[in-house]
C-alpha positions in Angstrom: 126.7 193.1 90.5 124.9 190.4 88.4 128.1 188.3 88.5 128.3 188.5 92.3 124.6 187.4 92.7 125.2 184.5 90.3 128.2 183.3 92.3 126.1 183.5 95.5 123.3 181.5 93.9 125.7 178.9 92.8 127.2 178.6 96.2 123.8 178.2 97.8 122.9 175.5 95.2 126.1 173.6 96.0 125.4 173.8 99.7 121.9 172.6 99.3 123.1 169.7 97.1 125.7 168.8 99.7 123.1 168.8 102.4 120.8 166.6 100.3 123.7 164.1 99.6 124.5 163.9 103.3 120.9 163.3 104.2 120.7 160.6 101.5 123.8 158.9 102.8 122.5 159.0 106.3 119.2 157.5 105.2 120.9 154.6 103.4 123.3 154.0 106.2 120.5 153.8 108.7 118.5 151.5 106.5 121.5 149.3 105.7 121.2 149.9 102.0 124.0 149.9 99.4 125.1 153.2 97.9 126.7 152.3 94.5 128.7 155.4 93.9 129.9 155.6 97.6 130.8 151.9 97.5 133.5 152.7 95.0 135.1 155.0 97.4 134.3 153.5 100.8 133.9 149.8 99.9 130.8 147.7 100.2 128.7 148.2 103.3 127.2 144.8 104.1 123.5 144.9 105.1 122.9 144.5 108.7 126.6 144.5 109.8 128.6 147.1 111.7 131.6 148.2 109.8 134.8 148.6 111.9 138.2 149.9 111.2 140.4 147.3 109.5 142.1 145.0 112.0 145.8 144.5 112.3 147.0 141.2 110.9 146.5 138.4 113.4 143.8 140.1 115.4 140.6 138.1 115.6 137.1 138.3 116.9 135.9 135.0 118.4 132.4 134.0 119.1 131.6 130.5 120.4 128.5 128.8 119.2 126.9 125.5 120.1 127.4 124.8 123.8 128.4 128.3 124.7 125.3 129.9 123.1 123.1 127.3 124.8 124.7 128.3 128.1 124.0 132.0 127.4 120.4 131.1 126.7 120.2 129.3 130.0 121.6 132.2 131.9 119.0 134.5 130.4 116.2 132.3 131.6 114.7 132.4 135.1 116.2 129.6 137.3 114.0 126.8 138.4 113.3 126.4 142.2 116.1 125.0 144.2 114.0 122.1 145.4 113.0 119.8 142.5 111.5 116.3 142.2 113.6 114.1 139.9 111.5 110.9 139.8 107.8 110.2 139.8 108.3 106.6 140.7 109.7 104.8 143.8 113.5 104.9 143.8 115.9 102.5 145.5 119.1 104.4 145.6 121.2 107.0 143.8 124.6 108.7 143.5 125.4 112.3 142.5 128.7 113.3 140.8 130.2 115.6 138.2 130.7 114.2 134.7 133.4 115.8 132.5 133.3 115.1 128.8 134.6 116.6 125.5 132.2 118.6 123.3 132.8 120.4 120.0 132.2 124.1 119.6 132.4 126.3 116.6 134.4 129.6 116.5 133.8 132.4 114.0 137.1 134.0 113.2 137.5 137.2 111.2 141.0 137.5 109.7 142.9 140.7 108.8 141.2 140.9 105.5 137.8 140.9 107.1 137.0 137.4 105.9 135.0 135.0 108.1 136.3 131.5 108.8 134.5 128.8 110.8 136.8 126.7 113.1 135.8 123.7 115.2 137.6 123.0 118.5 137.1 120.7 121.5 136.3 121.9 125.0 135.8 120.0 128.3 132.3 120.3 129.7 131.4 119.6 133.3 127.8 118.5 134.1 126.0 117.6 137.4 124.8 114.0 137.1 122.7 111.8 139.4 122.3 108.1 138.6 119.5 106.3 140.2 117.4 103.1 140.0 113.7 102.3 140.2 112.3 99.8 142.7 110.0 98.1 140.3 112.6 96.6 137.9 116.0 97.8 138.9 116.3 99.9 135.8 119.1 102.5 136.0 118.5 106.1 134.9 120.5 109.3 134.9 119.5 112.9 135.2 121.5 115.9 134.1 120.9 119.0 136.3 121.5 122.7 136.0 119.5 125.6 137.5 117.4 125.8 134.3 116.9 122.3 133.0 116.5 118.7 134.2 117.0 116.1 131.6 116.3 112.4 132.3 117.2 109.3 130.4 117.1 105.5 130.8 120.7 104.2 131.1 120.3 100.5 131.7 117.2 98.4 131.1 117.1 95.8 133.8 114.8 93.2 135.4 115.2 92.6 139.1 111.8 93.0 140.6 111.2 94.9 143.8 114.7 96.3 144.3 114.1 98.1 147.6 117.8 99.2 148.0 120.4 100.2 145.5 124.0 101.1 146.7 126.0 102.9 144.0 129.8 103.5 144.0 130.8 107.1 144.1 131.7 107.1 140.4 128.3 105.4 139.5 129.9 102.5 137.7 129.1 99.8 140.3 125.8 99.1 142.0 124.6 96.5 144.5 120.9 95.8 144.3 119.1 94.2 147.3 115.6 92.7 147.3 113.7 90.4 149.6 113.2 86.8 148.6 109.8 86.2 150.1 109.6 82.4 149.8 113.0 81.9 151.5 112.6 85.0 153.7 116.2 86.2 153.1 117.9 89.1 151.4 119.2 88.6 147.8 122.0 90.8 146.5 123.1 91.4 142.9 126.3 93.2 142.2 126.4 94.9 138.8 129.0 96.8 136.7 127.6 99.5 134.4 129.5 99.9 131.2 128.9 101.8 127.9 128.0 99.7 125.0 130.5 99.5 122.2 129.6 99.4 118.5 129.4 95.8 117.1 131.7 96.3 114.1 131.5 93.7 111.4 134.5 92.9 109.2 134.7 94.5 105.8 132.5 92.3 103.5 134.5 93.1 100.4 137.7 91.7 98.9 140.0 93.9 96.8 142.5 92.9 94.1 143.7 94.3 90.8 141.2 94.0 87.9 141.3 94.4 84.1 138.5 95.2 81.7 136.6 92.0 81.0 137.4 90.3 84.3 134.4 88.6 85.9 133.6 87.2 89.4 132.2 87.9 92.8 135.1 90.2 93.7 134.0 92.5 90.8 130.5 92.8 92.4 132.2 93.6 95.7 134.4 96.3 94.0 131.3 97.8 92.3 129.3 97.9 95.6 132.2 99.5 97.5 132.8 102.2 94.8 129.0 102.9 94.6 128.9 103.7 98.4 130.5 107.1 97.7 128.9 109.5 95.2 132.4 110.7 94.2 133.4 107.2 93.0 130.2 105.7 91.7 130.5 103.4 88.7 127.2 104.4 87.1 124.3 106.6 88.1 121.7 104.5 86.4 121.2 101.1 84.8 123.9 98.4 85.0 126.4 99.0 87.8 124.3 101.7 89.4 123.8 101.4 93.2 121.8 98.2 93.8 122.4 96.9 90.2 126.1 96.0 90.4 127.3 93.7 87.7 130.1 91.1 87.9 132.1 92.3 84.8 134.8 94.9 84.8 133.9 97.7 82.3 135.7 101.0 81.4 133.5 102.8 83.9 134.9 100.5 86.6 138.4 101.7 85.8 137.2 105.3 85.8 135.7 104.9 89.2 138.9 103.4 90.5 140.8 106.4 89.2 138.3 108.7 90.9 138.8 106.9 94.2 142.6 107.3 93.8 142.2 111.0 93.1 139.9 111.5 96.1 142.4 110.0 98.5 145.6 111.4 97.0 146.9 108.2 95.4 148.7 107.6 92.1 145.9 107.8 89.5 146.5 104.7 87.3 143.3 102.7 87.6 145.1 99.8 89.1 144.4 98.3 92.6 148.0 98.1 93.7 149.4 97.9 97.3 148.6 101.5 98.3 145.1 101.5 96.7 144.2 98.1 98.1 145.3 99.3 101.6 143.3 102.5 101.4 140.2 100.6 100.1 140.4 98.3 103.2 140.9 101.3 105.5 137.9 103.1 104.0 135.8 100.0 104.1 136.7 99.4 107.8 135.8 103.0 108.6 132.4 102.7 106.9 131.7 99.5 108.9 132.5 101.4 112.1 130.1 104.2 111.2 127.4 101.7 110.3 127.9 100.0 113.7 127.6 103.4 115.5 124.4 104.2 113.6 122.9 100.9 114.7 124.0 101.4 118.3 122.4 104.9 118.3 119.1 103.3 117.4 119.1 101.1 120.5 116.9 102.0 123.5 119.9 102.4 125.8 123.5 103.2 125.4 124.7 101.4 128.5 124.5 97.8 129.8 125.2 95.8 133.0 127.0 92.7 133.9 127.4 91.1 137.3 126.8 88.3 139.7 124.7 87.3 142.7 126.4 87.6 146.0 125.8 85.2 149.0 122.4 85.3 150.6 121.8 87.0 154.0 123.9 90.1 153.4 122.8 92.6 156.1 125.0 95.6 155.3 126.7 97.1 152.2 129.2 99.9 151.7 131.3 100.9 148.7 134.8 102.5 149.1 135.3 106.2 148.4 137.7 105.3 145.5 135.0 103.1 143.9 137.4 100.1 143.8 136.1 97.9 146.6 132.9 96.6 148.2 132.3 95.8 151.9 129.5 93.4 152.8 128.4 92.1 156.2 126.9 88.6 155.9 124.8 86.9 158.5 126.2 83.5 159.6 125.2 81.0 162.3 127.3 82.5 165.1 126.8 86.2 164.1 128.2 88.0 161.1 131.3 88.2 158.9 132.6 91.2 157.0 134.2 90.8 153.5 136.1 93.2 151.3 135.8 92.5 147.6 138.2 94.1 145.1 136.5 95.0 141.8 139.6 94.8 139.6 140.5 91.2 140.3 137.5 89.9 142.3 139.6 88.9 145.3 138.0 88.7 148.7 139.3 88.9 152.2 137.7 88.7 155.6 137.9 92.0 157.4 135.5 91.6 160.4 133.8 89.0 162.5 131.2 89.7 165.2 128.6 87.8 167.3 126.1 90.6 166.4 124.2 90.1 163.2 122.4 93.5 162.7 124.7 96.3 161.4 124.7 99.5 159.5 128.0 100.2 157.5 129.4 103.4 156.1 132.7 103.5 154.3 133.6 107.1 155.0 137.4 107.2 154.3 140.1 105.1 152.8 141.2 103.6 156.1 137.8 103.5 158.0 134.5 101.8 157.8 132.1 103.0 160.4 130.0 100.0 161.6 127.1 100.6 164.0 124.6 98.1 165.4 121.0 98.9 164.4 119.7 101.3 166.9 116.8 101.1 169.3 115.8 103.5 172.1 115.3 100.6 174.5 118.7 99.0 174.1 122.4 99.9 173.9 123.9 100.3 170.5 127.6 100.1 169.6 129.8 101.8 167.0 133.3 100.8 165.8 135.9 102.1 163.4 137.1 99.3 161.2 140.4 99.5 159.1 139.6 97.5 155.9 143.3 97.1 155.2 144.4 95.5 158.5 141.0 94.3 159.8 141.6 96.0 163.1 138.7 97.8 164.8 138.1 99.8 167.9 135.1 101.2 169.7 134.5 104.8 168.7 132.3 105.7 171.6 130.8 104.0 174.6 127.5 102.2 174.0 124.3 104.3 174.3 120.6 103.8 173.8 119.4 104.7 170.3 123.0 105.3 169.0 123.2 106.0 165.3 126.2 107.6 163.5 127.5 109.4 160.4 131.3 109.8 160.2 132.9 112.6 158.2 135.0 111.9 155.0 138.2 113.0 156.8 137.3 110.6 159.7 137.8 113.3 162.3 134.2 113.9 163.2 131.1 111.8 163.8 127.5 113.1 163.9 125.7 111.2 166.7 122.1 110.6 167.6 121.3 109.1 171.0 118.5 108.7 173.5 119.3 109.7 177.1 116.8 109.9 180.0 113.9 109.7 177.6 115.1 112.6 175.4 116.8 112.6 172.0 120.2 114.2 171.9 122.3 115.1 168.8 125.9 116.1 168.9 129.2 116.1 166.9 132.0 114.1 168.3 135.5 115.3 167.5 137.7 112.2 167.5 141.1 113.8 167.8 140.1 116.0 170.7 137.8 113.4 172.3 135.2 116.2 172.6 131.4 116.2 172.2 129.5 119.4 171.2 125.7 119.1 171.7 123.5 120.6 169.0 120.8 122.9 170.2 118.4 123.3 167.2 119.1 120.3 165.1 117.3 117.1 166.3 117.4 114.5 163.6 118.8 111.2 162.5 122.1 110.5 160.7 120.2 108.9 157.8 118.8 112.4 157.2 122.2 114.0 156.9 125.2 114.3 154.6 128.8 115.6 155.1 130.4 117.7 152.3 133.4 116.0 150.7 135.8 118.4 152.6 134.1 117.6 155.9 133.6 121.3 156.5 129.8 121.3 156.5 127.0 118.9 157.6 123.6 119.2 155.9 120.6 117.8 157.8 116.9 117.5 157.1 115.3 118.2 160.4 111.7 117.2 161.4 109.6 120.2 162.5 108.8 118.3 165.7 109.4 114.9 167.3 106.1 114.3 169.1 107.3 111.0 170.7 110.6 112.3 172.0 112.6 109.4 173.4 111.1 106.7 171.2 113.3 107.4 168.1 114.6 106.2 165.8 112.4 103.1 166.3 109.1 104.8 165.3 110.7 106.3 162.2 112.4 103.1 161.2 109.1 101.2 161.6 107.2 103.7 159.5 104.9 104.7 162.4 105.6 108.4 161.7 106.4 110.5 158.7 108.0 113.9 159.2 107.9 117.3 157.4 111.5 118.5 157.2 113.4 121.7 157.2 116.9 121.9 155.8 119.7 123.0 158.1 123.5 123.2 157.9 126.0 122.8 160.6 129.6 124.1 160.5 131.9 121.2 160.9 134.4 123.1 162.9 132.3 125.5 165.1 129.1 123.4 165.1 127.2 126.7 164.4 123.7 125.8 163.2 121.9 127.7 160.4 118.4 127.2 158.8 118.8 126.9 155.0 115.2 126.4 154.0 111.9 125.9 155.8 110.7 123.6 153.0 107.0 123.3 154.1 106.7 127.1 154.1 108.8 128.0 151.1 107.6 125.2 148.8 104.4 123.9 150.3 106.0 120.4 150.4 105.9 117.9 153.3 108.9 115.8 152.7 110.5 113.2 155.0 114.1 112.9 153.7 116.3 109.8 154.1 119.2 108.2 152.2 120.6 111.7 151.9 123.7 112.3 149.6 125.7 115.1 148.2 127.9 115.4 145.1 131.7 116.0 145.5 131.5 119.7 144.7 128.5 120.4 147.0 126.3 121.6 144.1 123.3 119.5 145.0 121.8 117.6 147.9 119.9 114.4 146.9 117.4 112.5 149.0 114.5 110.1 148.9 111.2 111.1 150.4 110.3 108.3 152.8 106.6 108.7 152.2 106.5 108.5 148.4 110.0 106.9 147.8 110.6 109.5 145.1 114.0 111.1 144.5 114.5 114.8 145.0 117.3 117.4 144.7 118.1 120.6 146.4 120.5 123.1 144.7 123.0 124.6 147.1 124.6 127.2 144.9 123.2 130.5 143.6 122.3 130.8 139.9 122.4 134.0 137.9 119.2 135.9 138.4 118.7 134.8 142.0 
C-alpha cells in the first residue's frame, strides 16, 4: 500500500516538474531569452528573431533596403494635396518629364545554413522631374515630385536679367531665353544647352621606377607620398617617411611598403617596381585622381552648366521639336517674317517659312507639323496654318475668324480652337481628317490654358469661372486687364465629353489664372504658371495610395 502511494507521489512530482519546465520554457521564449540546456538540443534561439524551419538549399529571403524602404515609408505617409506650388518666385518657363537613372539597393539574403549575406545590386528608378527658370536671372532649377515629397535644387547658375520667357526642349537639355532689350526696344534671344559638369581630372603627379635601398631623388619622395596615401601600404606611421614627412632616400621600410602594395593588388611580391607593379601604380594613381576630382566637383554649388549663343534680334516666335533635336524661330524682317529651322547636332539652318505677317504664335506639335497662328484679336481676323518643317510647305488649317487661337494635338489630327463670333466666345475641337467641328458646351477658355496628353486622348483645360466681358477675349486677358479664377476640366479627345476635375477655388481656396500649361509624357502632372504671381504650380493627375 505504501509502495503504491509512493509511486503516485513520484508521478505527481514528475508531472509538476514537467509543467514548471514547460512554463519556464514558454517564459523564456516569449521574452526572447537564451535557455542554455535547451540550446544544446534545439540550437541557439537568437534574441528578437523568429525561428523558422530550415530552408532548402538555394531558397532565399530577400528584403530590399535603401530606395525600396524609402518608398515604403512614403506609401505609409499621407499624400500631399494634388495642387502644389513649386516656386515662390516669378518663373519664365518649364518642362516636365520622367527621368530614369540607376540606383544601388542592398539585399539581405539568407542562405540554406541560415547565414545572412548583404548583396548590392543596381535598379532603374523613374522620377517625375520639372525643369524651370526664374525671371530675375535666368537660373535653371529642377524639382523632383511624388505624392509625398517635393525636392528642389539649383541646376545652373546663370545671369540673364529679366528673362520673361523660357522655352525648354521636351528632354530639358535645351532652352531658349527671351528678354526685352529696353534701349533698343527689341527682343533678345539666347539659346543654351544644359550639360552635366564632368570632373576636372588632373594627371597623376607621381613618377614610378624601380628603386634600391640608398637611392635618392624627387622620384623617391613621389613614391613615398603615393604609398602613404593608403594605410595598407604606408612607409611609416610616425617620424621620417610618415604622411606629410616623406623623405627622398629609399630605406628598408620603402621596400616593405612596395611589397605590401604588391600583396594588396595580387602582384608578385618581390619589392621591385617592374612592369606589372609600375602599371598598377599608375592605374591606382589615376583612379585616385578621378576620385579627388569627383570630390571637388561635389563641393561646387551646381552640378550642371550651360553653353550657348545669342540668336538674331527680333525673334517673335519660338518652338522646339518633339524629338528635342531642332528649333523653329520666326524672325521679324522688313517685309514681314521668316521662319528658320536650326538643327542642334550640327548647327545647320534652313528657311522653312516666309510671310508678310510679322506677329505669330508657333507650336511644334508633331514631327511633320508646326502649327503657326497669327496673334489673335476679337476685332480682326486671325489665320492658322500647318507648316511641314521638312518640306517648307504649308496650308491653311481653317478659314480665318475673329479671335482665332489654336492648340494642335500631338498626333496632328485634332485642334482645339477658340474664336469670337457675333460677340460671343466659342470653343470647339476640329477633327482634321473628318473636317468636323464639335462645339464645347461647358468649357470656355483659351488654348494657352490647355494641354493635350501625349497620346492625344485627353485635353486638360483651366477654365475661368466666368468671362464677364464675353466677346472681348482674348485681348483683355493678353493685355492683363483681367485675371481669372480657374477650374480644371478635361475633355475626351474622341467624344469631346467634358468633365470637371477640380473646382480649385472651392477645394483649395486658391484663385489661380493658369497659362503656359504643360503636361509630362506619362500624364502624371499638369504644370502651369499663375498669370497673377508668375509662380509655377503642379496638379497631380494620378491617385496615390491612401487617397
